[in-house]
N, C-alpha and C positions, 0 to 999 in steps of 0.2 A: 325464582332469580332472573332478571332481565339481563341477557348477555349484553346488550349495548351499555348498560350501565354497571356492570359488575366490574369493579376496580381491585377486588380483593386478590384475583388471580391473574389480573391483567399483565401481560409480558410472560407468563409461564406456560410451557407445554404441558402436556398430561404427565410426561416423565420428569417434570420440574425444571427443565432448562428454558433459557429465555428464548421469546419468540418476538417477532415483529408483526403476528398477528392476533386479533383478539378472538375470542370464543366463535363470534359470527363471521371470522374470515376477513374483517377488514383490517387495513393497516394501522399500526400505532407506533408511536416511539416508546420503546421499553421503558419502564419504571426502574431507574437504578439508584433511587434515592436511599434504599437500604444497604447498598453496597459500600464495602470498606474503602477508604482512601488509601492507595497504594502508590508506589512508584512504578510507572508503566513504560515500556519502551517497545517498539516496534521496528523492524528492518525489512523492507521490500526492495526488489529489484525489477527492472526492466531491461530489455536489451535492444538496440539498434543495430541492425545488420546493414553493412554496406560494403564498398569496394576497398581493396588496400589503398589506394591512390586517396579517395576521399577520407579515410581514416587518418590518413598522413597530413593531410592538410587540416583535418579537425584537430589533431593533436598538436600541431605546430601554431594553431590559431590562425591559420591563413585562408580560411574559407572567404567566399566574396562577400559574406555578410559579416564578417568579424569573428570574435571569440565566441563560438557556440557553447562551450562549456560553461563560459562565465554566464552567458545568458540562461542556461538550461538550469544552472544551480540556484539562481535568484527565482525563476519561474518555479522551479520545485518547491522551494521553501515558501513562496507566495501560495502555492496550491494547497499545502499541508494545512495552512492556516483558513484556507476557503472551504475545506471539504464539507462542513455541514451545510453549506450553501449549494453544494453539488450533489450531494448524496442526501436524499430526502428525510431518512430516519437516522441520521448520525447526529450525535450528540455535541453540541459546542463544548471544547474542552480548554483548558488553560494550557496550552502548549508551551513548555519551558526550553525546548531545543528541537531544531531541525537541521540535520547535516544531509547534504546531497554531495555524492562523491561518484567518481567515474573510473572505470577500469577499461583502458583501451586496449584492444585485441588485434589481430591481424585485419580481420573483416568484421569486427563489431565493437560496439562501446556498451559496456555494462552500467546501468545507473544503479547506484545503493543509496537508499534513503533511509534516514534513522529518525525517528520521531520519539520525543520523550516527554511525560506530563506527570503530574502528581493528581490523580483524580480516582473517579470511581468506574471508568470504563476504558478498555484499551484504546491504542492508537493505530492498530491495524489499518484501518480505512486512511488515515491520514498519511501513513506509510506508502501504501498502494497509491494513493493520489499524488504525493509528491514523486515517486519513481515514474508514474505515467506521464505527468505533465512534463516533467524534464526530459523524458523521451520523445515525448511530442515536439518540444521545443528545440531538441537536437535535429528531429526531422526537420522541422521548419527552416533550419539554418542550412541543412545540408540539401534540400530538395532542389535547390538551382543547380547542383552539380551531379545529383543522383536520384532522379525520379522514382527509382526502384528500390529505394531502402525501404527496410521492413522493421517494424516494430513487433517484438515477440517477447515470451518468457515472463511476463508479469506475474509476480507471485510474492507471498509473505515468505521471508527466510527465517525469521526469529521474532519471537516476542516474549516479554518478560513482565512479571507483576501481576496482580490480582488473585483472584481465588484459584484458578486453574494453573497457576504457577508458570514456569518457565517451558518454552518450546522452541526446538529447532526443527527446521525442514529436514527429514530424515532420520530425526531422533524420536523414535517410539519405542518404549520398553518392550523387548520380547520380539520385535519386527525386524525384518531385514530391510535395508534401503529399496529393495525391488517391492516388497509389499507396501512400502510407504509411499513410494513415487510411481509405481505401476511399471509397465514395459516402456523401455527407452527413457527412464529417469524423467519423465513429465509429471508434474504434480497435477 
C-alpha cells in the first residue's frame, strides 16, 4: 500500500483520532465528510492588559483613535469569517453567528468571542481567531497612549456539539481544577 495514495486511513492516527498528518508525515486537511452535522459552538477569550487610565479612556470611548471596542468587535467578527484563509488546515464553515463582547477590568479588558455553526467540524479556531484579532485591534487603538500594553491569556473557554460533546475549561470529570489548568491556573 502506497502511503502517499492511501486515503482509506487519511486523517486518522493509529489510535483512531483525527490528525492533520498523513502516514508519510506530510500535512493534509482532515477528511470530515463522514462526520455528522450538528450544531456547534465555541467561546474563546483573549486579554489586553494596560493601565487604569487607558482602560478608563477605552471604556468611555475617548481614545485618540475613537471607539476602540466598536472597531475591535467588527474586526473580531470579520476575523472569524476569514479563519480558513489564515489557518492553513481549517475547513471553511457556514458560520451562523459570531459575537464579540468585552469585560473591562481595572487594568485589563477581556475579549469574549463566541462562534456558532451547523456543520461537521467545530468552531474553536474561529472563536480563537475572533478573540485574538479583536484583542489585536484593541492594542492597535490604544498603542498611541500605551506602548506597553500586553496581549495575554488566549484560550478556548468552552465548546459544544459534535461527537465529543460539550466541554468547558476546568470541567473534566474526576479532575480537580488544578489538574486541568496546572499550577497558577494557566491552561
